[in-house]
Backbone and ligand atoms as CSV (ligand in chain L), in Angstrom:
chain,resi,resn,atom,element,x,y,z
A,1,MET,N,N,-130.686,90.884,63.954
A,1,MET,CA,C,-129.614,91.725,63.414
A,1,MET,C,C,-128.706,92.193,64.547
A,2,SER,N,N,-127.498,92.508,64.190
A,2,SER,CA,C,-126.500,92.939,65.179
A,2,SER,C,C,-125.835,94.225,64.721
A,3,ILE,N,N,-125.431,95.010,65.710
A,3,ILE,CA,C,-124.644,96.205,65.415
A,3,ILE,C,C,-123.173,95.794,65.395
A,4,LEU,N,N,-122.505,96.124,64.285
A,4,LEU,CA,C,-121.119,95.696,64.090
A,4,LEU,C,C,-120.157,96.777,64.586
A,5,LYS,N,N,-118.963,96.332,64.972
A,5,LYS,CA,C,-117.934,97.280,65.411
A,5,LYS,C,C,-117.346,97.976,64.182
A,6,ILE,N,N,-117.218,99.288,64.262
A,6,ILE,CA,C,-116.674,100.078,63.154
A,6,ILE,C,C,-115.152,100.169,63.278
A,7,ALA,N,N,-114.469,99.844,62.170
A,7,ALA,CA,C,-113.010,100.025,62.117
A,7,ALA,C,C,-112.712,101.491,61.859
A,8,ARG,N,N,-111.743,102.030,62.593
A,8,ARG,CA,C,-111.346,103.428,62.406
A,8,ARG,C,C,-110.010,103.502,61.684
A,9,ILE,N,N,-109.695,104.685,61.139
A,9,ILE,CA,C,-108.397,104.819,60.466
A,9,ILE,C,C,-107.289,104.467,61.460
A,10,GLY,N,N,-106.288,103.792,60.928
A,10,GLY,CA,C,-105.237,103.229,61.766
A,10,GLY,C,C,-105.334,101.715,61.747
A,11,HIS,N,N,-106.598,101.200,61.681
A,11,HIS,CA,C,-106.758,99.758,61.490
A,11,HIS,C,C,-106.409,99.439,60.034
A,12,PRO,N,N,-105.515,98.451,59.826
A,12,PRO,CA,C,-105.049,98.193,58.449
A,12,PRO,C,C,-106.163,97.888,57.457
A,13,ILE,N,N,-107.296,97.353,57.910
A,13,ILE,CA,C,-108.340,96.972,56.944
A,13,ILE,C,C,-108.917,98.198,56.225
A,14,ILE,N,N,-108.833,99.364,56.871
A,14,ILE,CA,C,-109.351,100.585,56.234
A,14,ILE,C,C,-108.498,100.973,55.023
A,15,ARG,N,N,-107.228,100.567,55.031
A,15,ARG,CA,C,-106.313,100.927,53.942
A,15,ARG,C,C,-106.058,99.782,52.969
A,16,ALA,N,N,-106.731,98.656,53.181
A,16,ALA,CA,C,-106.503,97.483,52.325
A,16,ALA,C,C,-107.479,97.490,51.145
A,17,GLU,N,N,-107.052,96.894,50.046
A,17,GLU,CA,C,-107.917,96.712,48.879
A,17,GLU,C,C,-108.889,95.574,49.189
A,18,ALA,N,N,-110.182,95.824,49.076
A,18,ALA,CA,C,-111.171,94.767,49.346
A,18,ALA,C,C,-111.274,93.819,48.149
A,19,LYS,N,N,-111.659,92.585,48.436
A,19,LYS,CA,C,-111.764,91.557,47.386
A,19,LYS,C,C,-113.194,91.486,46.838
A,20,PRO,N,N,-113.321,91.122,45.558
A,20,PRO,CA,C,-114.667,90.989,44.993
A,20,PRO,C,C,-115.500,89.987,45.792
A,21,VAL,N,N,-116.806,90.263,45.884
A,21,VAL,CA,C,-117.737,89.311,46.492
A,21,VAL,C,C,-117.842,88.119,45.541
A,22,PRO,N,N,-117.521,86.908,46.025
A,22,PRO,CA,C,-117.612,85.751,45.120
A,22,PRO,C,C,-119.069,85.379,44.846
A,23,ARG,N,N,-119.307,84.854,43.676
A,23,ARG,CA,C,-120.663,84.488,43.231
A,23,ARG,C,C,-121.383,83.629,44.272
A,24,LYS,N,N,-120.639,82.696,44.880
A,24,LYS,CA,C,-121.287,81.756,45.814
A,24,LYS,C,C,-121.754,82.431,47.112
A,25,ALA,N,N,-121.233,83.626,47.390
A,25,ALA,CA,C,-121.584,84.284,48.656
A,25,ALA,C,C,-123.067,84.663,48.717
A,26,PHE,N,N,-123.642,85.005,47.557
A,26,PHE,CA,C,-124.988,85.581,47.569
A,26,PHE,C,C,-126.051,84.627,48.129
A,27,GLY,N,N,-125.808,83.319,47.993
A,27,GLY,CA,C,-126.764,82.347,48.510
A,27,GLY,C,C,-126.483,81.923,49.941
A,28,ASP,N,N,-125.468,82.533,50.537
A,28,ASP,CA,C,-125.040,82.140,51.884
A,28,ASP,C,C,-125.805,82.971,52.921
A,29,PRO,N,N,-126.552,82.324,53.817
A,29,PRO,CA,C,-127.305,83.084,54.832
A,29,PRO,C,C,-126.404,84.013,55.657
A,30,ALA,N,N,-125.149,83.613,55.864
A,30,ALA,CA,C,-124.237,84.452,56.654
A,30,ALA,C,C,-123.949,85.762,55.915
A,31,PHE,N,N,-123.885,85.714,54.586
A,31,PHE,CA,C,-123.666,86.917,53.779
A,31,PHE,C,C,-124.902,87.821,53.846
A,32,GLN,N,N,-126.089,87.215,53.769
A,32,GLN,CA,C,-127.323,88.010,53.876
A,32,GLN,C,C,-127.429,88.659,55.256
A,33,LYS,N,N,-126.999,87.933,56.290
A,33,LYS,CA,C,-127.024,88.506,57.648
A,33,LYS,C,C,-126.023,89.651,57.755
A,34,LEU,N,N,-124.874,89.499,57.097
A,34,LEU,CA,C,-123.882,90.584,57.101
A,34,LEU,C,C,-124.500,91.870,56.539
A,35,ILE,N,N,-125.240,91.743,55.447
A,35,ILE,CA,C,-125.879,92.932,54.848
A,35,ILE,C,C,-126.892,93.535,55.831
A,36,ASP,N,N,-127.712,92.670,56.457
A,36,ASP,CA,C,-128.678,93.163,57.452
A,36,ASP,C,C,-127.957,93.872,58.598
A,37,ASP,N,N,-126.848,93.295,59.031
A,37,ASP,CA,C,-126.085,93.883,60.143
A,37,ASP,C,C,-125.451,95.216,59.730
A,38,MET,N,N,-124.982,95.303,58.482
A,38,MET,CA,C,-124.416,96.575,57.993
A,38,MET,C,C,-125.504,97.649,57.948
A,39,GLN,N,N,-126.721,97.246,57.570
A,39,GLN,CA,C,-127.842,98.194,57.546
A,39,GLN,C,C,-128.133,98.697,58.969
A,40,GLU,N,N,-128.205,97.763,59.909
A,40,GLU,CA,C,-128.509,98.154,61.289
A,40,GLU,C,C,-127.391,99.026,61.867
A,41,THR,N,N,-126.156,98.701,61.507
A,41,THR,CA,C,-125.000,99.474,61.986
A,41,THR,C,C,-125.051,100.901,61.427
A,42,MET,N,N,-125.409,101.019,60.151
A,42,MET,CA,C,-125.536,102.342,59.523
A,42,MET,C,C,-126.598,103.178,60.252
A,43,TYR,N,N,-127.737,102.550,60.578
A,43,TYR,CA,C,-128.794,103.279,61.291
A,43,TYR,C,C,-128.328,103.673,62.694
A,44,GLU,N,N,-127.665,102.732,63.369
A,44,GLU,CA,C,-127.248,102.968,64.760
A,44,GLU,C,C,-126.337,104.191,64.853
A,45,TYR,N,N,-125.419,104.310,63.883
A,45,TYR,CA,C,-124.444,105.398,63.947
A,45,TYR,C,C,-124.834,106.578,63.070
A,46,GLU,N,N,-126.080,106.538,62.548
A,46,GLU,CA,C,-126.638,107.641,61.760
A,46,GLU,C,C,-125.744,108.007,60.585
A,47,GLY,N,N,-125.214,106.967,59.930
A,47,GLY,CA,C,-124.465,107.178,58.694
A,47,GLY,C,C,-125.399,107.094,57.505
A,48,VAL,N,N,-124.912,107.507,56.351
A,48,VAL,CA,C,-125.676,107.340,55.109
A,48,VAL,C,C,-125.058,106.240,54.236
A,49,GLY,N,N,-124.000,105.607,54.744
A,49,GLY,CA,C,-123.407,104.490,54.033
A,49,GLY,C,C,-122.394,103.783,54.918
A,50,VAL,N,N,-122.227,102.493,54.669
A,50,VAL,CA,C,-121.196,101.719,55.359
A,50,VAL,C,C,-120.609,100.756,54.333
A,51,ALA,N,N,-119.279,100.672,54.307
A,51,ALA,CA,C,-118.591,99.762,53.394
A,51,ALA,C,C,-118.012,98.589,54.181
A,52,GLY,N,N,-117.851,97.448,53.505
A,52,GLY,CA,C,-117.355,96.235,54.153
A,52,GLY,C,C,-116.138,96.452,55.039
A,53,PRO,N,N,-115.082,97.085,54.498
A,53,PRO,CA,C,-113.879,97.260,55.332
A,53,PRO,C,C,-114.153,98.016,56.638
A,54,GLN,N,N,-115.186,98.861,56.634
A,54,GLN,CA,C,-115.502,99.617,57.856
A,54,GLN,C,C,-116.052,98.723,58.961
A,55,VAL,N,N,-116.538,97.543,58.592
A,55,VAL,CA,C,-117.004,96.587,59.605
A,55,VAL,C,C,-116.091,95.355,59.607
A,56,HIS,N,N,-114.821,95.586,59.243
A,56,HIS,CA,C,-113.776,94.557,59.297
A,56,HIS,C,C,-114.016,93.409,58.327
A,57,VAL,N,N,-114.712,93.679,57.223
A,57,VAL,CA,C,-114.961,92.653,56.200
A,57,VAL,C,C,-114.353,93.155,54.893
A,58,GLY,N,N,-113.318,92.465,54.429
A,58,GLY,CA,C,-112.581,92.931,53.253
A,58,GLY,C,C,-113.211,92.508,51.941
A,59,LEU,N,N,-114.497,92.809,51.784
A,59,LEU,CA,C,-115.225,92.492,50.550
A,59,LEU,C,C,-115.705,93.782,49.893
A,60,ARG,N,N,-115.828,93.720,48.533
A,60,ARG,CA,C,-116.303,94.884,47.776
A,60,ARG,C,C,-117.822,94.951,47.892
A,61,LEU,N,N,-118.246,95.424,49.058
A,61,LEU,CA,C,-119.657,95.445,49.437
A,61,LEU,C,C,-119.912,96.712,50.239
A,62,ALA,N,N,-121.008,97.387,49.938
A,62,ALA,CA,C,-121.374,98.583,50.712
A,62,ALA,C,C,-122.892,98.696,50.744
A,63,VAL,N,N,-123.390,99.362,51.753
A,63,VAL,CA,C,-124.812,99.696,51.822
A,63,VAL,C,C,-124.919,101.207,51.962
A,64,LEU,N,N,-126.017,101.747,51.471
A,64,LEU,CA,C,-126.247,103.184,51.665
A,64,LEU,C,C,-127.740,103.478,51.717
A,65,GLU,N,N,-128.064,104.571,52.336
A,65,GLU,CA,C,-129.444,105.056,52.388
A,65,GLU,C,C,-129.387,106.514,52.812
A,66,VAL,N,N,-130.042,107.373,52.042
A,66,VAL,CA,C,-130.015,108.802,52.345
A,66,VAL,C,C,-131.431,109.253,52.669
A,67,PRO,N,N,-131.667,109.727,53.897
A,67,PRO,CA,C,-132.992,110.265,54.213
A,67,PRO,C,C,-133.216,111.568,53.439
A,68,GLY,N,N,-134.412,111.792,52.999
A,68,GLY,CA,C,-134.708,113.024,52.266
A,68,GLY,C,C,-134.686,114.240,53.177
A,69,SER,N,N,-134.271,115.368,52.618
A,69,SER,CA,C,-134.330,116.631,53.350
A,69,SER,C,C,-134.443,117.736,52.310
A,70,GLU,N,N,-134.460,118.974,52.787
A,70,GLU,CA,C,-134.576,120.106,51.853
A,70,GLU,C,C,-133.409,120.124,50.872
A,71,SER,N,N,-132.212,119.743,51.359
A,71,SER,CA,C,-131.026,119.848,50.509
A,71,SER,C,C,-130.631,118.524,49.868
A,72,GLN,N,N,-131.250,117.413,50.307
A,72,GLN,CA,C,-130.837,116.107,49.808
A,72,GLN,C,C,-132.040,115.301,49.327
A,73,GLU,N,N,-131.885,114.735,48.149
A,73,GLU,CA,C,-132.924,113.855,47.638
A,73,GLU,C,C,-132.835,112.509,48.358
A,74,GLU,N,N,-133.977,111.935,48.673
A,74,GLU,CA,C,-134.008,110.659,49.371
A,74,GLU,C,C,-133.474,109.539,48.471
A,75,VAL,N,N,-132.635,108.679,49.048
A,75,VAL,CA,C,-132.174,107.487,48.341
A,75,VAL,C,C,-132.567,106.291,49.194
A,76,PRO,N,N,-133.357,105.360,48.649
A,76,PRO,CA,C,-133.763,104.203,49.452
A,76,PRO,C,C,-132.581,103.291,49.752
A,77,PHE,N,N,-132.755,102.388,50.705
A,77,PHE,CA,C,-131.700,101.447,51.082
A,77,PHE,C,C,-131.217,100.686,49.843
A,78,THR,N,N,-129.917,100.735,49.609
A,78,THR,CA,C,-129.328,100.131,48.410
A,78,THR,C,C,-128.093,99.332,48.810
A,79,VAL,N,N,-127.969,98.146,48.261
A,79,VAL,CA,C,-126.787,97.300,48.462
A,79,VAL,C,C,-125.950,97.355,47.194
A,80,LEU,N,N,-124.654,97.594,47.335
A,80,LEU,CA,C,-123.725,97.613,46.212
A,80,LEU,C,C,-122.701,96.499,46.420
A,81,ALA,N,N,-122.711,95.515,45.550
A,81,ALA,CA,C,-121.658,94.504,45.576
A,81,ALA,C,C,-120.858,94.641,44.287
A,82,ASN,N,N,-119.545,94.582,44.410
A,82,ASN,CA,C,-118.628,94.691,43.269
A,82,ASN,C,C,-118.963,95.891,42.373
A,83,PRO,N,N,-119.107,97.073,42.960
A,83,PRO,CA,C,-119.522,98.248,42.169
A,83,PRO,C,C,-118.413,98.796,41.282
A,84,THR,N,N,-118.825,99.372,40.141
A,84,THR,CA,C,-117.907,100.163,39.315
A,84,THR,C,C,-118.593,101.483,38.983
A,85,ILE,N,N,-117.768,102.531,38.902
A,85,ILE,CA,C,-118.260,103.880,38.653
A,85,ILE,C,C,-117.721,104.364,37.319
A,86,THR,N,N,-118.601,104.957,36.510
A,86,THR,CA,C,-118.177,105.636,35.289
A,86,THR,C,C,-118.631,107.083,35.376
A,87,PRO,N,N,-117.710,108.041,35.302
A,87,PRO,CA,C,-118.136,109.453,35.341
A,87,PRO,C,C,-119.019,109.776,34.138
A,88,LEU,N,N,-120.034,110.583,34.361
A,88,LEU,CA,C,-120.865,111.101,33.272
A,88,LEU,C,C,-120.586,112.604,33.199
A,89,GLY,N,N,-119.867,113.014,32.174
A,89,GLY,CA,C,-119.469,114.411,32.093
A,89,GLY,C,C,-118.254,114.663,32.960
A,90,ASP,N,N,-117.801,115.920,32.960
A,90,ASP,CA,C,-116.579,116.227,33.709
A,90,ASP,C,C,-116.831,117.221,34.842
A,91,GLN,N,N,-118.107,117.353,35.228
A,91,GLN,CA,C,-118.400,118.290,36.317
A,91,GLN,C,C,-117.949,117.723,37.656
A,92,VAL,N,N,-117.326,118.583,38.447
A,92,VAL,CA,C,-116.870,118.221,39.790
A,92,VAL,C,C,-117.475,119.241,40.749
A,93,GLU,N,N,-117.924,118.747,41.907
A,93,GLU,CA,C,-118.548,119.638,42.884
A,93,GLU,C,C,-117.924,119.370,44.249
A,94,SER,N,N,-117.678,120.432,44.995
A,94,SER,CA,C,-117.142,120.279,46.346
A,94,SER,C,C,-118.274,120.248,47.361
A,95,GLY,N,N,-118.153,119.381,48.359
A,95,GLY,CA,C,-119.170,119.301,49.402
A,95,GLY,C,C,-118.579,118.673,50.657
A,96,TRP,N,N,-119.306,118.840,51.752
A,96,TRP,CA,C,-118.839,118.339,53.051
A,96,TRP,C,C,-119.037,116.837,53.166
A,97,GLU,N,N,-118.062,116.171,53.775
A,97,GLU,CA,C,-118.185,114.744,54.075
A,97,GLU,C,C,-117.678,114.468,55.483
A,98,GLY,N,N,-118.220,113.392,56.033
A,98,GLY,CA,C,-117.699,112.834,57.264
A,98,GLY,C,C,-117.598,111.334,57.049
A,99,CYS,N,N,-117.076,110.629,58.033
A,99,CYS,CA,C,-116.905,109.183,57.867
A,99,CYS,C,C,-116.935,108.517,59.236
A,100,LEU,N,N,-117.675,107.423,59.344
A,100,LEU,CA,C,-117.768,106.720,60.624
A,100,LEU,C,C,-116.397,106.194,61.072
A,101,SER,N,N,-115.472,106.020,60.132
A,101,SER,CA,C,-114.136,105.522,60.467
A,101,SER,C,C,-113.176,106.647,60.853
A,102,ILE,N,N,-113.659,107.889,60.735
A,102,ILE,CA,C,-112.850,109.070,61.101
A,102,ILE,C,C,-113.759,109.940,61.967
A,103,PRO,N,N,-114.011,109.496,63.200
A,103,PRO,CA,C,-115.064,110.124,63.999
A,103,PRO,C,C,-114.815,111.608,64.264
A,104,ASP,N,N,-115.914,112.335,64.351
A,104,ASP,CA,C,-115.935,113.723,64.845
A,104,ASP,C,C,-115.372,114.748,63.871
A,105,LEU,N,N,-115.039,114.372,62.652
A,105,LEU,CA,C,-114.461,115.331,61.711
A,105,LEU,C,C,-115.337,115.506,60.474
A,106,ARG,N,N,-115.166,116.645,59.838
A,106,ARG,CA,C,-115.806,116.937,58.555
A,106,ARG,C,C,-114.781,117.640,57.677
A,107,GLY,N,N,-114.913,117.434,56.355
A,107,GLY,CA,C,-114.028,118.137,55.432
A,107,GLY,C,C,-114.699,118.299,54.083
A,108,VAL,N,N,-114.233,119.270,53.323
A,108,VAL,CA,C,-114.777,119.535,51.981
A,108,VAL,C,C,-114.008,118.682,50.968
A,109,VAL,N,N,-114.772,117.956,50.153
A,109,VAL,CA,C,-114.192,117.014,49.194
A,109,VAL,C,C,-114.772,117.267,47.803
A,110,PRO,N,N,-113.903,117.428,46.785
A,110,PRO,CA,C,-114.418,117.510,45.422
A,110,PRO,C,C,-114.788,116.114,44.911
A,111,ARG,N,N,-115.949,116.011,44.283
A,111,ARG,CA,C,-116.413,114.717,43.760
A,111,ARG,C,C,-117.038,114.912,42.383
A,112,ILE,N,N,-117.040,113.846,41.605
A,112,ILE,CA,C,-117.745,113.844,40.321
A,112,ILE,C,C,-119.230,114.096,40.583
A,113,LYS,N,N,-119.830,114.987,39.790
A,113,LYS,CA,C,-121.219,115.383,40.044
A,113,LYS,C,C,-122.232,114.367,39.506
A,114,HIS,N,N,-121.941,113.793,38.350
A,114,HIS,CA,C,-122.852,112.810,37.748
A,114,HIS,C,C,-122.068,111.539,37.435
A,115,LEU,N,N,-122.665,110.402,37.713
A,115,LEU,CA,C,-121.961,109.143,37.415
A,115,LEU,C,C,-122.953,108.037,37.092
A,116,LYS,N,N,-122.389,106.998,36.487
A,116,LYS,CA,C,-123.134,105.760,36.280
A,116,LYS,C,C,-122.543,104.710,37.203
A,117,LEU,N,N,-123.418,104.026,37.925
A,117,LEU,CA,C,-123.001,102.951,38.827
A,117,LEU,C,C,-123.475,101.620,38.256
A,118,GLU,N,N,-122.559,100.668,38.193
A,118,GLU,CA,C,-122.923,99.291,37.868
A,118,GLU,C,C,-122.507,98.434,39.052
A,119,ALA,N,N,-123.430,97.595,39.517
A,119,ALA,CA,C,-123.140,96.780,40.698
A,119,ALA,C,C,-124.061,95.574,40.710
A,120,LEU,N,N,-123.855,94.712,41.699
A,120,LEU,CA,C,-124.764,93.594,41.942
A,120,LEU,C,C,-125.567,93.910,43.193
A,121,ASP,N,N,-126.830,93.473,43.205
A,121,ASP,CA,C,-127.641,93.685,44.406
A,121,ASP,C,C,-127.369,92.554,45.411
A,122,ARG,N,N,-128.134,92.500,46.497
A,122,ARG,CA,C,-127.837,91.540,47.572
A,122,ARG,C,C,-128.051,90.091,47.138
A,123,HIS,N,N,-128.732,89.908,45.989
A,123,HIS,CA,C,-128.940,88.552,45.480
A,123,HIS,C,C,-128.013,88.232,44.307
A,124,GLY,N,N,-127.088,89.152,44.011
A,124,GLY,CA,C,-126.140,88.917,42.929
A,124,GLY,C,C,-126.650,89.336,41.571
A,125,LYS,N,N,-127.801,90.024,41.551
A,125,LYS,CA,C,-128.390,90.463,40.281
A,125,LYS,C,C,-127.777,91.802,39.868
A,126,PRO,N,N,-127.300,91.895,38.621
A,126,PRO,CA,C,-126.690,93.154,38.179
A,126,PRO,C,C,-127.725,94.273,38.039
A,127,PHE,N,N,-127.317,95.473,38.386
A,127,PHE,CA,C,-128.163,96.642,38.137
A,127,PHE,C,C,-127.278,97.823,37.777
A,128,THR,N,N,-127.893,98.786,37.110
A,128,THR,CA,C,-127.199,100.007,36.705
A,128,THR,C,C,-128.069,101.179,37.114
A,129,LEU,N,N,-127.449,102.227,37.611
A,129,LEU,CA,C,-128.219,103.449,37.877
A,129,LEU,C,C,-127.345,104.661,37.624
A,130,GLU,N,N,-128.014,105.779,37.406
A,130,GLU,CA,C,-127.303,107.043,37.279
A,130,GLU,C,C,-127.560,107.858,38.539
A,131,ALA,N,N,-126.516,108.497,39.041
A,131,ALA,CA,C,-126.642,109.259,40.276
A,131,ALA,C,C,-125.997,110.624,40.098
A,132,SER,N,N,-126.545,111.602,40.803
A,132,SER,CA,C,-126.024,112.967,40.765
A,132,SER,C,C,-125.922,113.507,42.183
A,133,ASP,N,N,-125.124,114.554,42.329
A,133,ASP,CA,C,-125.068,115.350,43.547
A,133,ASP,C,C,-124.740,114.489,44.784
A,134,PHE,N,N,-125.540,114.628,45.867
A,134,PHE,CA,C,-125.171,113.951,47.113
A,134,PHE,C,C,-125.188,112.426,46.969
A,135,PHE,N,N,-126.135,111.899,46.207
A,135,PHE,CA,C,-126.194,110.455,45.966
A,135,PHE,C,C,-124.891,109.993,45.305
A,136,ALA,N,N,-124.455,110.736,44.286
A,136,ALA,CA,C,-123.200,110.398,43.600
A,136,ALA,C,C,-122.015,110.512,44.567
A,137,ARG,N,N,-122.067,111.499,45.448
A,137,ARG,CA,C,-120.999,111.691,46.450
A,137,ARG,C,C,-120.914,110.485,47.389
A,138,VAL,N,N,-122.056,110.024,47.872
A,138,VAL,CA,C,-122.064,108.882,48.805
A,138,VAL,C,C,-121.525,107.630,48.104
A,139,ILE,N,N,-121.938,107.415,46.860
A,139,ILE,CA,C,-121.441,106.254,46.107
A,139,ILE,C,C,-119.920,106.323,45.982
A,140,GLN,N,N,-119.396,107.485,45.631
A,140,GLN,CA,C,-117.942,107.626,45.478
A,140,GLN,C,C,-117.224,107.408,46.801
A,141,HIS,N,N,-117.790,107.947,47.882
A,141,HIS,CA,C,-117.180,107.787,49.203
A,141,HIS,C,C,-117.116,106.302,49.582
A,142,GLU,N,N,-118.227,105.591,49.370
A,142,GLU,CA,C,-118.260,104.165,49.750
A,142,GLU,C,C,-117.344,103.337,48.849
A,143,CYS,N,N,-117.344,103.629,47.550
A,143,CYS,CA,C,-116.485,102.871,46.632
A,143,CYS,C,C,-115.015,103.122,46.945
A,144,ASP,N,N,-114.668,104.328,47.377
A,144,ASP,CA,C,-113.291,104.606,47.797
A,144,ASP,C,C,-112.862,103.667,48.929
A,145,HIS,N,N,-113.777,103.421,49.881
A,145,HIS,CA,C,-113.436,102.523,51.001
A,145,HIS,C,C,-113.017,101.148,50.495
A,146,LEU,N,N,-113.578,100.710,49.366
A,146,LEU,CA,C,-113.264,99.372,48.837
A,146,LEU,C,C,-111.866,99.331,48.248
A,147,ASP,N,N,-111.310,100.513,47.970
A,147,ASP,CA,C,-109.941,100.615,47.454
A,147,ASP,C,C,-108.970,101.106,48.523
A,148,GLY,N,N,-109.393,101.102,49.775
A,148,GLY,CA,C,-108.515,101.519,50.860
A,148,GLY,C,C,-108.319,103.021,50.942
A,149,GLN,N,N,-109.241,103.768,50.358
A,149,GLN,CA,C,-109.137,105.229,50.374
A,149,GLN,C,C,-110.184,105.834,51.302
A,150,VAL,N,N,-109.847,106.953,51.920
A,150,VAL,CA,C,-110.812,107.691,52.735
A,150,VAL,C,C,-110.895,109.130,52.223
A,151,TYR,N,N,-111.917,109.844,52.679
A,151,TYR,CA,C,-112.159,111.163,52.082
A,151,TYR,C,C,-111.002,112.140,52.302
A,152,LEU,N,N,-110.239,111.910,53.376
A,152,LEU,CA,C,-109.096,112.804,53.621
A,152,LEU,C,C,-108.137,112.797,52.432
A,153,ASP,N,N,-108.006,111.624,51.782
A,153,ASP,CA,C,-107.108,111.493,50.628
A,153,ASP,C,C,-107.584,112.323,49.446
A,154,ARG,N,N,-108.858,112.623,49.412
A,154,ARG,CA,C,-109.477,113.307,48.267
A,154,ARG,C,C,-109.610,114.811,48.475
A,155,MET,N,N,-109.351,115.278,49.692
A,155,MET,CA,C,-109.534,116.708,49.967
A,155,MET,C,C,-108.524,117.529,49.175
A,156,ALA,N,N,-109.016,118.609,48.573
A,156,ALA,CA,C,-108.133,119.466,47.785
A,156,ALA,C,C,-107.349,120.405,48.700
A,157,ASP,N,N,-107.919,120.687,49.870
A,157,ASP,CA,C,-107.298,121.635,50.785
A,157,ASP,C,C,-107.656,121.225,52.216
A,158,MET,N,N,-106.664,120.858,52.993
A,158,MET,CA,C,-106.931,120.372,54.353
A,158,MET,C,C,-107.440,121.466,55.295
A,159,LYS,N,N,-107.412,122.710,54.832
A,159,LYS,CA,C,-107.841,123.802,55.730
A,159,LYS,C,C,-109.323,123.727,56.085
A,160,SER,N,N,-110.116,123.013,55.301
A,160,SER,CA,C,-111.539,122.918,55.647
A,160,SER,C,C,-111.800,121.875,56.740
A,161,LEU,N,N,-110.802,121.053,57.066
A,161,LEU,CA,C,-111.012,119.991,58.065
A,161,LEU,C,C,-111.434,120.600,59.396
A,162,THR,N,N,-112.534,120.102,59.944
A,162,THR,CA,C,-113.090,120.700,61.158
A,162,THR,C,C,-113.723,119.626,62.034
A,163,PHE,N,N,-113.686,119.828,63.330
A,163,PHE,CA,C,-114.451,118.965,64.222
A,163,PHE,C,C,-115.933,119.295,64.082
A,164,ILE,N,N,-116.769,118.293,64.388
A,164,ILE,CA,C,-118.212,118.468,64.178
A,164,ILE,C,C,-118.760,119.621,65.018
A,165,LYS,N,N,-118.282,119.748,66.244
A,165,LYS,CA,C,-118.782,120.826,67.118
A,165,LYS,C,C,-118.503,122.185,66.479
A,166,GLU,N,N,-117.290,122.356,65.967
A,166,GLU,CA,C,-116.933,123.622,65.306
A,166,GLU,C,C,-117.668,123.761,63.971
A,167,PHE,N,N,-117.873,122.626,63.294
A,167,PHE,CA,C,-118.645,122.628,62.041
A,167,PHE,C,C,-120.045,123.174,62.304
A,168,GLU,N,N,-120.669,122.662,63.366
A,168,GLU,CA,C,-122.032,123.109,63.680
A,168,GLU,C,C,-122.047,124.571,64.103
A,169,ALA,N,N,-120.992,124.997,64.744
A,169,ALA,CA,C,-120.942,126.377,65.221
A,169,ALA,C,C,-120.612,127.365,64.104
A,170,HIS,N,N,-119.798,126.938,63.145
A,170,HIS,CA,C,-119.239,127.898,62.180
A,170,HIS,C,C,-119.608,127.633,60.725
A,171,VAL,N,N,-120.149,126.460,60.443
A,171,VAL,CA,C,-120.558,126.149,59.072
A,171,VAL,C,C,-122.056,125.863,59.100
A,172,LEU,N,N,-122.816,126.732,58.484
A,172,LEU,CA,C,-124.267,126.592,58.589
A,172,LEU,C,C,-124.803,125.617,57.546
A,173,ARG,N,N,-124.258,124.391,57.607
A,173,ARG,CA,C,-124.754,123.338,56.737
A,173,ARG,C,C,-124.793,122.063,57.532
A,174,ASP,N,N,-125.547,121.114,57.042
A,174,ASP,CA,C,-125.690,119.874,57.786
A,174,ASP,C,C,-125.642,118.703,56.810
A,175,GLU,N,N,-124.621,117.901,56.962
A,175,GLU,CA,C,-124.525,116.699,56.134
A,175,GLU,C,C,-124.435,115.502,57.071
A,176,ASP,N,N,-124.551,114.314,56.502
A,176,ASP,CA,C,-124.520,113.109,57.312
A,176,ASP,C,C,-123.209,112.368,57.120
A,177,GLU,N,N,-122.877,111.588,58.121
A,177,GLU,CA,C,-121.650,110.777,58.035
A,177,GLU,C,C,-121.880,109.592,57.104
A,178,THR,N,N,-120.838,109.245,56.379
A,178,THR,CA,C,-120.940,108.118,55.450
A,178,THR,C,C,-119.874,107.084,55.751
L,1,NI,NI,NI,-116.651,106.521,55.222
């Protein structure tokens, strides 16, 4: 496995619409290696998710994994190919986010609290799951990357934007970068 270079905002691929993963890709060893490399890259940079465009690959593909903690339910390593989100209910919750493509910053972002995710796994097999709270937040953050959106676009008020050092000093919460 290899650690991939992360694209940061300013690189056009972060703002581009990603293309669907074609059916034939799933049987391609290079595609399977890409997923392994995205997983290793996520671990290396201590993110909870990485989307294709963030590693300079314009495909509708993302990986995520959330370690369990007192405030966050554990989510095992999950591959999302060609994901779609359906809101469940109209509840919206604000929470802190960061992004490997926007280093050193955190901001408060309103997100749908409950959702249904439909996607293909790393072998092209369809799956559906329901997600809430931080898990739902990570899914929305990663799916936004596939549409060329970043969390800054979703912030209701830019006044919460903070550097991580100041976040740690002045905001007594701890979230992970996605
Ligand atoms: Ni991100």
